[in-house]
PyMOL Python script that loads the backbone (N, CA, C, O; Angstrom):
from pymol import cmd

cmd.read_pdbstr("""\
ATOM      1  N   MET A   1       0.966  -0.983   0.010  1.00  0.00           N
ATOM      2  CA  MET A   1      -0.213   0.061  -0.049  1.00  0.00           C
ATOM      3  C   MET A   1       0.832   1.440   0.062  1.00  0.00           C
ATOM      4  O   MET A   1       1.646   1.558   0.977  1.00  0.00           O
ATOM      5  N   ARG A   2       0.684   2.285  -0.854  1.00  0.00           N
ATOM      6  CA  ARG A   2       1.132   3.618  -1.090  1.00  0.00           C
ATOM      7  C   ARG A   2       0.422   4.781   0.529  1.00  0.00           C
ATOM      8  O   ARG A   2      -0.705   4.643   1.004  1.00  0.00           O
ATOM      9  N   PHE A   3       1.107   5.444   0.854  1.00  0.00           N
ATOM     10  CA  PHE A   3       0.468   6.054   1.640  1.00  0.00           C
ATOM     11  C   PHE A   3       0.687   7.593   1.645  1.00  0.00           C
ATOM     12  O   PHE A   3       1.868   7.937   1.598  1.00  0.00           O
ATOM     13  N   CYS A   4      -0.295   8.628   1.696  1.00  0.00           N
ATOM     14  CA  CYS A   4       0.374   9.849   1.636  1.00  0.00           C
ATOM     15  C   CYS A   4       0.936  10.674   1.921  1.00  0.00           C
ATOM     16  O   CYS A   4       1.227  11.722   1.345  1.00  0.00           O
ATOM     17  N   CYS A   5       1.211  10.172   3.122  1.00  0.00           N
ATOM     18  CA  CYS A   5       2.163  10.749   4.345  1.00  0.00           C
ATOM     19  C   CYS A   5       2.606   9.984   5.235  1.00  0.00           C
ATOM     20  O   CYS A   5       2.143   8.879   5.517  1.00  0.00           O
ATOM     21  N   VAL A   6       3.682  10.608   5.818  1.00  0.00           N
ATOM     22  CA  VAL A   6       4.515   9.826   6.798  1.00  0.00           C
ATOM     23  C   VAL A   6       3.128   9.501   8.134  1.00  0.00           C
ATOM     24  O   VAL A   6       3.016   8.365   8.594  1.00  0.00           O
ATOM     25  N   VAL A   7       2.248  10.574   8.573  1.00  0.00           N
ATOM     26  CA  VAL A   7       1.320  10.655   9.874  1.00  0.00           C
ATOM     27  C   VAL A   7       0.427   9.219   9.272  1.00  0.00           C
ATOM     28  O   VAL A   7       0.468   8.173   9.919  1.00  0.00           O
ATOM     29  N   PHE A   8      -0.373   9.326   7.959  1.00  0.00           N
ATOM     30  CA  PHE A   8      -1.072   8.469   7.994  1.00  0.00           C
ATOM     31  C   PHE A   8      -0.146   6.819   7.932  1.00  0.00           C
ATOM     32  O   PHE A   8      -0.729   5.830   8.376  1.00  0.00           O
ATOM     33  N   LYS A   9       0.591   6.746   7.636  1.00  0.00           N
ATOM     34  CA  LYS A   9       1.490   5.581   7.485  1.00  0.00           C
ATOM     35  C   LYS A   9       1.555   4.902   9.027  1.00  0.00           C
ATOM     36  O   LYS A   9       1.229   3.767   9.374  1.00  0.00           O
ATOM     37  N   ASN A  10       2.219   6.273  10.004  1.00  0.00           N
ATOM     38  CA  ASN A  10       2.095   5.307  11.204  1.00  0.00           C
ATOM     39  C   ASN A  10       0.785   5.265  11.779  1.00  0.00           C
ATOM     40  O   ASN A  10       0.537   4.405  12.625  1.00  0.00           O
ATOM     41  N   ALA A  11      -0.127   6.137  11.400  1.00  0.00           N
ATOM     42  CA  ALA A  11      -1.287   5.745  12.449  1.00  0.00           C
ATOM     43  C   ALA A  11      -2.006   4.519  11.492  1.00  0.00           C
ATOM     44  O   ALA A  11      -3.179   4.390  11.844  1.00  0.00           O
ATOM     45  N   VAL A  12      -1.663   3.641  10.452  1.00  0.00           N
ATOM     46  CA  VAL A  12      -1.941   2.317   9.957  1.00  0.00           C
ATOM     47  C   VAL A  12      -1.331   1.635  10.727  1.00  0.00           C
ATOM     48  O   VAL A  12      -2.058   0.842  11.324  1.00  0.00           O
ATOM     49  N   LEU A  13       0.331   1.565  11.136  1.00  0.00           N
ATOM     50  CA  LEU A  13       0.752   0.871  11.774  1.00  0.00           C
ATOM     51  C   LEU A  13       0.424   0.969  12.962  1.00  0.00           C
ATOM     52  O   LEU A  13       0.699  -0.081  13.543  1.00  0.00           O
ATOM     53  N   ASP A  14       0.024   1.625  13.542  1.00  0.00           N
ATOM     54  CA  ASP A  14      -0.404   1.791  15.326  1.00  0.00           C
ATOM     55  C   ASP A  14      -2.164   1.106  15.481  1.00  0.00           C
ATOM     56  O   ASP A  14      -2.954   1.182  16.422  1.00  0.00           O
ATOM     57  N   ALA A  15      -2.287   0.476  14.168  1.00  0.00           N
ATOM     58  CA  ALA A  15      -3.604  -0.034  14.616  1.00  0.00           C
ATOM     59  C   ALA A  15      -3.714  -1.328  15.702  1.00  0.00           C
ATOM     60  O   ALA A  15      -3.306  -2.416  15.295  1.00  0.00           O
ATOM     61  N   GLY A  16      -4.226  -1.239  16.995  1.00  0.00           N
ATOM     62  CA  GLY A  16      -4.238  -2.053  17.662  1.00  0.00           C
ATOM     63  C   GLY A  16      -3.807  -1.545  19.290  1.00  0.00           C
ATOM     64  O   GLY A  16      -3.984  -1.990  20.425  1.00  0.00           O
ATOM     65  N   ASN A  17      -3.175  -0.412  18.704  1.00  0.00           N
ATOM     66  CA  ASN A  17      -2.562  -0.088  20.522  1.00  0.00           C
ATOM     67  C   ASN A  17      -3.342   1.484  20.412  1.00  0.00           C
ATOM     68  O   ASN A  17      -3.940   2.253  19.661  1.00  0.00           O
ATOM     69  N   LYS A  18      -2.885   1.305  21.606  1.00  0.00           N
ATOM     70  CA  LYS A  18      -3.322   2.610  22.260  1.00  0.00           C
ATOM     71  C   LYS A  18      -3.057   4.210  22.235  1.00  0.00           C
ATOM     72  O   LYS A  18      -2.048   4.833  22.566  1.00  0.00           O
ATOM     73  N   GLY A  19      -4.312   4.669  21.729  1.00  0.00           N
ATOM     74  CA  GLY A  19      -4.460   6.139  21.031  1.00  0.00           C
ATOM     75  C   GLY A  19      -5.381   5.978  19.345  1.00  0.00           C
ATOM     76  O   GLY A  19      -6.057   4.983  19.084  1.00  0.00           O
ATOM     77  N   ILE A  20      -5.277   6.688  18.764  1.00  0.00           N
ATOM     78  CA  ILE A  20      -5.858   7.276  17.723  1.00  0.00           C
ATOM     79  C   ILE A  20      -4.643   6.240  16.407  1.00  0.00           C
ATOM     80  O   ILE A  20      -3.420   6.120  16.330  1.00  0.00           O
ATOM     81  N   SER A  21      -5.756   5.721  15.629  1.00  0.00           N
ATOM     82  CA  SER A  21      -5.022   4.550  14.623  1.00  0.00           C
ATOM     83  C   SER A  21      -5.919   4.686  13.200  1.00  0.00           C
ATOM     84  O   SER A  21      -7.054   5.161  13.239  1.00  0.00           O
ATOM     85  N   VAL A  22      -5.401   4.298  12.133  1.00  0.00           N
ATOM     86  CA  VAL A  22      -6.000   3.983  11.156  1.00  0.00           C
ATOM     87  C   VAL A  22      -6.321   2.359  10.657  1.00  0.00           C
ATOM     88  O   VAL A  22      -5.406   1.828  10.028  1.00  0.00           O
ATOM     89  N   LEU A  23      -7.438   1.625  10.873  1.00  0.00           N
ATOM     90  CA  LEU A  23      -7.772   0.378   9.966  1.00  0.00           C
ATOM     91  C   LEU A  23      -7.711   0.247   8.571  1.00  0.00           C
ATOM     92  O   LEU A  23      -7.575   1.381   8.112  1.00  0.00           O
ATOM     93  N   CYS A  24      -7.735  -0.327   7.957  1.00  0.00           N
ATOM     94  CA  CYS A  24      -7.815  -0.988   6.270  1.00  0.00           C
ATOM     95  C   CYS A  24      -8.497  -1.779   5.911  1.00  0.00           C
ATOM     96  O   CYS A  24      -8.482  -2.758   6.657  1.00  0.00           O
ATOM     97  N   ARG A  25      -9.297  -1.886   4.884  1.00  0.00           N
ATOM     98  CA  ARG A  25      -9.969  -2.715   3.945  1.00  0.00           C
ATOM     99  C   ARG A  25      -9.935  -2.400   2.903  1.00  0.00           C
ATOM    100  O   ARG A  25     -10.334  -1.375   2.350  1.00  0.00           O
ATOM    101  N   ASN A  26      -9.167  -3.771   2.341  1.00  0.00           N
ATOM    102  CA  ASN A  26      -8.992  -3.217   0.906  1.00  0.00           C
ATOM    103  C   ASN A  26      -9.072  -5.148   0.459  1.00  0.00           C
ATOM    104  O   ASN A  26      -8.341  -6.137   0.516  1.00  0.00           O
ATOM    105  N   ASP A  27     -10.723  -4.702  -0.057  1.00  0.00           N
ATOM    106  CA  ASP A  27     -11.040  -5.942  -0.848  1.00  0.00           C
ATOM    107  C   ASP A  27     -11.525  -5.736  -1.983  1.00  0.00           C
ATOM    108  O   ASP A  27     -11.404  -4.706  -2.645  1.00  0.00           O
ATOM    109  N   GLU A  28     -12.572  -7.507  -2.503  1.00  0.00           N
ATOM    110  CA  GLU A  28     -13.106  -6.529  -4.133  1.00  0.00           C
ATOM    111  C   GLU A  28     -14.069  -5.829  -4.269  1.00  0.00           C
ATOM    112  O   GLU A  28     -14.394  -5.015  -5.133  1.00  0.00           O
ATOM    113  N   GLN A  29     -14.612  -6.249  -3.187  1.00  0.00           N
ATOM    114  CA  GLN A  29     -16.169  -4.964  -2.749  1.00  0.00           C
ATOM    115  C   GLN A  29     -15.817  -3.746  -2.588  1.00  0.00           C
ATOM    116  O   GLN A  29     -16.282  -3.051  -3.491  1.00  0.00           O
ATOM    117  N   SER A  30     -15.094  -3.063  -1.712  1.00  0.00           N
ATOM    118  CA  SER A  30     -14.783  -2.359  -1.113  1.00  0.00           C
ATOM    119  C   SER A  30     -13.016  -1.716  -0.630  1.00  0.00           C
ATOM    120  O   SER A  30     -12.211  -2.387   0.017  1.00  0.00           O
ATOM    121  N   ARG A  31     -12.791  -0.446  -1.094  1.00  0.00           N
ATOM    122  CA  ARG A  31     -11.733   0.153  -0.171  1.00  0.00           C
ATOM    123  C   ARG A  31     -12.246   0.999   0.680  1.00  0.00           C
ATOM    124  O   ARG A  31     -13.150   1.713   0.245  1.00  0.00           O
ATOM    125  N   CYS A  32     -11.726   1.203   2.458  1.00  0.00           N
ATOM    126  CA  CYS A  32     -12.366   1.982   2.977  1.00  0.00           C
ATOM    127  C   CYS A  32     -11.071   1.945   4.237  1.00  0.00           C
ATOM    128  O   CYS A  32     -10.202   1.090   4.403  1.00  0.00           O
ATOM    129  N   PHE A  33     -11.300   3.044   4.907  1.00  0.00           N
ATOM    130  CA  PHE A  33     -10.597   3.169   6.148  1.00  0.00           C
ATOM    131  C   PHE A  33     -11.606   3.501   7.335  1.00  0.00           C
ATOM    132  O   PHE A  33     -12.661   4.115   7.175  1.00  0.00           O
ATOM    133  N   TYR A  34     -11.278   3.159   8.179  1.00  0.00           N
ATOM    134  CA  TYR A  34     -11.754   3.268   9.514  1.00  0.00           C
ATOM    135  C   TYR A  34     -10.946   3.899  10.408  1.00  0.00           C
ATOM    136  O   TYR A  34      -9.807   3.434  10.448  1.00  0.00           O
ATOM    137  N   LEU A  35     -11.188   4.883  11.196  1.00  0.00           N
ATOM    138  CA  LEU A  35     -10.621   5.857  12.016  1.00  0.00           C
ATOM    139  C   LEU A  35     -11.024   5.333  13.473  1.00  0.00           C
ATOM    140  O   LEU A  35     -12.153   5.549  13.915  1.00  0.00           O
ATOM    141  N   GLN A  36      -9.709   4.388  14.458  1.00  0.00           N
ATOM    142  CA  GLN A  36     -10.120   4.420  15.488  1.00  0.00           C
ATOM    143  C   GLN A  36      -9.397   5.242  16.924  1.00  0.00           C
ATOM    144  O   GLN A  36      -8.577   6.145  16.762  1.00  0.00           O
ATOM    145  N   GLY A  37      -9.659   4.966  17.756  1.00  0.00           N
ATOM    146  CA  GLY A  37      -9.381   5.352  19.416  1.00  0.00           C
ATOM    147  C   GLY A  37      -9.620   4.691  20.159  1.00  0.00           C
ATOM    148  O   GLY A  37     -10.772   4.292  20.326  1.00  0.00           O
ATOM    149  N   ARG A  38      -8.520   4.289  20.954  1.00  0.00           N
ATOM    150  CA  ARG A  38      -8.409   2.829  21.927  1.00  0.00           C
ATOM    151  C   ARG A  38      -8.268   3.466  23.332  1.00  0.00           C
ATOM    152  O   ARG A  38      -7.611   4.507  23.353  1.00  0.00           O
ATOM    153  N   ALA A  39      -8.694   3.089  24.332  1.00  0.00           N
ATOM    154  CA  ALA A  39      -8.308   3.493  25.790  1.00  0.00           C
ATOM    155  C   ALA A  39      -7.132   2.519  26.335  1.00  0.00           C
ATOM    156  O   ALA A  39      -6.485   2.593  27.380  1.00  0.00           O
ATOM    157  N   CYS A  40      -7.073   1.544  25.231  1.00  0.00           N
ATOM    158  CA  CYS A  40      -5.741   0.567  25.769  1.00  0.00           C
ATOM    159  C   CYS A  40      -5.312  -0.185  24.527  1.00  0.00           C
ATOM    160  O   CYS A  40      -5.625   0.043  23.359  1.00  0.00           O
ATOM    161  N   ASP A  41      -4.623  -1.018  24.966  1.00  0.00           N
ATOM    162  CA  ASP A  41      -3.981  -1.628  23.744  1.00  0.00           C
ATOM    163  C   ASP A  41      -4.735  -3.103  23.649  1.00  0.00           C
ATOM    164  O   ASP A  41      -5.296  -3.568  24.640  1.00  0.00           O
ATOM    165  N   ALA A  42      -4.709  -3.721  22.525  1.00  0.00           N
ATOM    166  CA  ALA A  42      -5.986  -4.409  22.426  1.00  0.00           C
ATOM    167  C   ALA A  42      -5.489  -5.697  22.701  1.00  0.00           C
ATOM    168  O   ALA A  42      -5.949  -6.613  22.019  1.00  0.00           O
ATOM    169  N   PHE A  43      -4.629  -5.965  23.574  1.00  0.00           N
ATOM    170  CA  PHE A  43      -4.400  -7.262  23.894  1.00  0.00           C
ATOM    171  C   PHE A  43      -4.732  -6.727  25.613  1.00  0.00           C
ATOM    172  O   PHE A  43      -4.351  -7.629  26.359  1.00  0.00           O
ATOM    173  N   GLU A  44      -5.256  -5.673  26.325  1.00  0.00           N
ATOM    174  CA  GLU A  44      -5.473  -5.895  27.245  1.00  0.00           C
ATOM    175  C   GLU A  44      -7.542  -5.594  27.161  1.00  0.00           C
ATOM    176  O   GLU A  44      -8.197  -5.677  28.200  1.00  0.00           O
ATOM    177  N   GLU A  45      -7.838  -5.453  26.568  1.00  0.00           N
ATOM    178  CA  GLU A  45      -9.360  -5.650  26.310  1.00  0.00           C
ATOM    179  C   GLU A  45     -10.146  -6.485  27.000  1.00  0.00           C
ATOM    180  O   GLU A  45     -11.139  -6.252  27.690  1.00  0.00           O
ATOM    181  N   ALA A  46      -9.508  -7.637  26.699  1.00  0.00           N
ATOM    182  CA  ALA A  46     -10.285  -8.492  27.444  1.00  0.00           C
ATOM    183  C   ALA A  46     -10.137  -8.230  28.832  1.00  0.00           C
ATOM    184  O   ALA A  46     -11.182  -8.183  29.480  1.00  0.00           O
ATOM    185  N   LYS A  47      -9.003  -8.039  29.459  1.00  0.00           N
ATOM    186  CA  LYS A  47      -8.961  -7.880  31.262  1.00  0.00           C
ATOM    187  C   LYS A  47     -10.074  -6.964  31.322  1.00  0.00           C
ATOM    188  O   LYS A  47     -10.868  -7.128  32.248  1.00  0.00           O
ATOM    189  N   LEU A  48     -10.295  -5.920  30.404  1.00  0.00           N
ATOM    190  CA  LEU A  48     -11.034  -4.784  31.061  1.00  0.00           C
ATOM    191  C   LEU A  48     -12.486  -5.531  30.802  1.00  0.00           C
ATOM    192  O   LEU A  48     -13.079  -6.173  31.669  1.00  0.00           O
ATOM    193  N   LYS A  49     -12.807  -5.390  29.860  1.00  0.00           N
ATOM    194  CA  LYS A  49     -14.137  -6.502  29.521  1.00  0.00           C
ATOM    195  C   LYS A  49     -14.949  -7.349  30.807  1.00  0.00           C
ATOM    196  O   LYS A  49     -16.122  -7.349  31.180  1.00  0.00           O
ATOM    197  N   ASN A  50     -13.535  -8.162  31.347  1.00  0.00           N
ATOM    198  CA  ASN A  50     -13.983  -9.182  32.304  1.00  0.00           C
ATOM    199  C   ASN A  50     -14.277  -8.658  33.586  1.00  0.00           C
ATOM    200  O   ASN A  50     -14.809  -9.391  34.419  1.00  0.00           O
ATOM    201  N   LEU A  51     -13.883  -6.992  33.959  1.00  0.00           N
ATOM    202  CA  LEU A  51     -13.984  -6.736  35.379  1.00  0.00           C
ATOM    203  C   LEU A  51     -14.921  -7.605  35.987  1.00  0.00           C
ATOM    204  O   LEU A  51     -15.649  -8.276  35.255  1.00  0.00           O
ATOM    205  N   PRO A  52     -15.022  -7.702  37.372  1.00  0.00           N
ATOM    206  CA  PRO A  52     -16.384  -7.850  38.411  1.00  0.00           C
ATOM    207  C   PRO A  52     -16.913  -7.025  38.372  1.00  0.00           C
ATOM    208  O   PRO A  52     -16.331  -5.966  38.607  1.00  0.00           O
ATOM    209  N   LYS A  53     -18.884  -7.020  37.925  1.00  0.00           N
ATOM    210  CA  LYS A  53     -19.647  -5.666  37.789  1.00  0.00           C
ATOM    211  C   LYS A  53     -19.832  -4.833  39.103  1.00  0.00           C
ATOM    212  O   LYS A  53     -20.355  -3.719  39.077  1.00  0.00           O
ATOM    213  N   ASN A  54     -19.250  -5.594  40.583  1.00  0.00           N
ATOM    214  CA  ASN A  54     -19.200  -4.889  41.377  1.00  0.00           C
ATOM    215  C   ASN A  54     -18.274  -4.226  41.871  1.00  0.00           C
ATOM    216  O   ASN A  54     -18.126  -4.209  43.093  1.00  0.00           O
ATOM    217  N   ILE A  55     -17.577  -3.642  41.166  1.00  0.00           N
ATOM    218  CA  ILE A  55     -16.038  -3.140  41.240  1.00  0.00           C
ATOM    219  C   ILE A  55     -16.836  -1.484  40.533  1.00  0.00           C
ATOM    220  O   ILE A  55     -17.537  -1.366  39.528  1.00  0.00           O
ATOM    221  N   ASP A  56     -16.415  -0.495  41.441  1.00  0.00           N
ATOM    222  CA  ASP A  56     -17.012   1.064  41.448  1.00  0.00           C
ATOM    223  C   ASP A  56     -16.221   1.390  40.485  1.00  0.00           C
ATOM    224  O   ASP A  56     -15.094   1.437  40.979  1.00  0.00           O
ATOM    225  N   ILE A  57     -16.171   1.680  39.219  1.00  0.00           N
ATOM    226  CA  ILE A  57     -15.252   2.476  38.218  1.00  0.00           C
ATOM    227  C   ILE A  57     -16.294   3.155  37.364  1.00  0.00           C
ATOM    228  O   ILE A  57     -17.293   2.497  37.070  1.00  0.00           O
ATOM    229  N   PRO A  58     -16.161   4.570  36.870  1.00  0.00           N
ATOM    230  CA  PRO A  58     -16.362   5.160  36.012  1.00  0.00           C
ATOM    231  C   PRO A  58     -16.652   4.097  34.719  1.00  0.00           C
ATOM    232  O   PRO A  58     -15.811   3.199  34.678  1.00  0.00           O
ATOM    233  N   LYS A  59     -17.640   4.036  33.704  1.00  0.00           N
ATOM    234  CA  LYS A  59     -17.871   3.737  32.418  1.00  0.00           C
ATOM    235  C   LYS A  59     -16.508   4.238  31.744  1.00  0.00           C
ATOM    236  O   LYS A  59     -15.911   5.228  32.167  1.00  0.00           O
ATOM    237  N   LEU A  60     -16.095   3.521  30.727  1.00  0.00           N
ATOM    238  CA  LEU A  60     -15.331   3.340  30.049  1.00  0.00           C
ATOM    239  C   LEU A  60     -14.948   3.136  28.409  1.00  0.00           C
ATOM    240  O   LEU A  60     -14.017   2.399  28.085  1.00  0.00           O
ATOM    241  N   ARG A  61     -15.624   3.740  27.582  1.00  0.00           N
ATOM    242  CA  ARG A  61     -15.636   3.071  25.866  1.00  0.00           C
ATOM    243  C   ARG A  61     -14.146   2.576  25.728  1.00  0.00           C
ATOM    244  O   ARG A  61     -13.258   3.428  25.744  1.00  0.00           O
ATOM    245  N   ILE A  62     -13.734   0.850  25.555  1.00  0.00           N
ATOM    246  CA  ILE A  62     -12.498   1.082  25.366  1.00  0.00           C
ATOM    247  C   ILE A  62     -12.138   1.141  23.952  1.00  0.00           C
ATOM    248  O   ILE A  62     -10.909   1.119  23.887  1.00  0.00           O
ATOM    249  N   VAL A  63     -12.593   1.198  22.948  1.00  0.00           N
ATOM    250  CA  VAL A  63     -12.990   1.368  21.661  1.00  0.00           C
ATOM    251  C   VAL A  63     -14.064   2.282  20.595  1.00  0.00           C
ATOM    252  O   VAL A  63     -15.280   2.095  20.626  1.00  0.00           O
ATOM    253  N   GLU A  64     -13.511   3.129  19.809  1.00  0.00           N
ATOM    254  CA  GLU A  64     -14.417   3.588  19.369  1.00  0.00           C
ATOM    255  C   GLU A  64     -13.740   3.856  18.007  1.00  0.00           C
ATOM    256  O   GLU A  64     -12.611   4.334  17.898  1.00  0.00           O
ATOM    257  N   GLN A  65     -14.527   3.508  16.995  1.00  0.00           N
ATOM    258  CA  GLN A  65     -14.311   3.205  15.478  1.00  0.00           C
ATOM    259  C   GLN A  65     -15.398   4.085  14.737  1.00  0.00           C
ATOM    260  O   GLN A  65     -16.567   4.153  15.117  1.00  0.00           O
ATOM    261  N   THR A  66     -14.833   4.823  13.524  1.00  0.00           N
ATOM    262  CA  THR A  66     -15.892   5.555  12.571  1.00  0.00           C
ATOM    263  C   THR A  66     -15.439   5.145  11.347  1.00  0.00           C
ATOM    264  O   THR A  66     -14.304   4.707  11.161  1.00  0.00           O
ATOM    265  N   GLY A  67     -16.264   5.267  10.519  1.00  0.00           N
ATOM    266  CA  GLY A  67     -15.317   4.724   8.689  1.00  0.00           C
ATOM    267  C   GLY A  67     -15.460   6.325   8.209  1.00  0.00           C
ATOM    268  O   GLY A  67     -16.234   7.246   8.469  1.00  0.00           O
ATOM    269  N   ILE A  68     -14.076   6.105   7.219  1.00  0.00           N
ATOM    270  CA  ILE A  68     -14.166   7.177   6.156  1.00  0.00           C
ATOM    271  C   ILE A  68     -14.318   6.987   5.050  1.00  0.00           C
ATOM    272  O   ILE A  68     -13.878   5.931   4.595  1.00  0.00           O
ATOM    273  N   GLN A  69     -14.875   7.756   4.331  1.00  0.00           N
ATOM    274  CA  GLN A  69     -15.017   7.333   2.773  1.00  0.00           C
ATOM    275  C   GLN A  69     -14.311   8.496   1.921  1.00  0.00           C
ATOM    276  O   GLN A  69     -14.014   9.675   2.113  1.00  0.00           O
ATOM    277  N   PHE A  70     -14.190   7.538   0.857  1.00  0.00           N
ATOM    278  CA  PHE A  70     -13.507   8.797  -0.067  1.00  0.00           C
ATOM    279  C   PHE A  70     -13.556   8.610  -1.634  1.00  0.00           C
ATOM    280  O   PHE A  70     -13.085   9.473  -2.374  1.00  0.00           O
TER     281      PHE A  70
END
""", "prot")
cmd.dss("prot")
cmd.show_as("cartoon", "prot")
cmd.util.cbc("prot")
cmd.orient("prot")
C-alpha cells in the first residue's frame, strides 16, 4: 500500500495500540478506512471487559471507531 504521508502510514502501523490509529479494508467489494481510538492496547481489552460488575469504576469506552469514505 502506498501512503499519502508519514502521519497516515504511522496511524496504519499503530492499529491495535492505545491511542488513534487507522484500520484499512481492501477487498473486491470495497476499499475503506476506519479511524479508531483506543483507551488501551488490544491485548488488554479482554481484561477490562471481564472486570467484576461490583467494582465501582466510571464507564469507559474501550474502543471507538468510525468509517472514512473517499
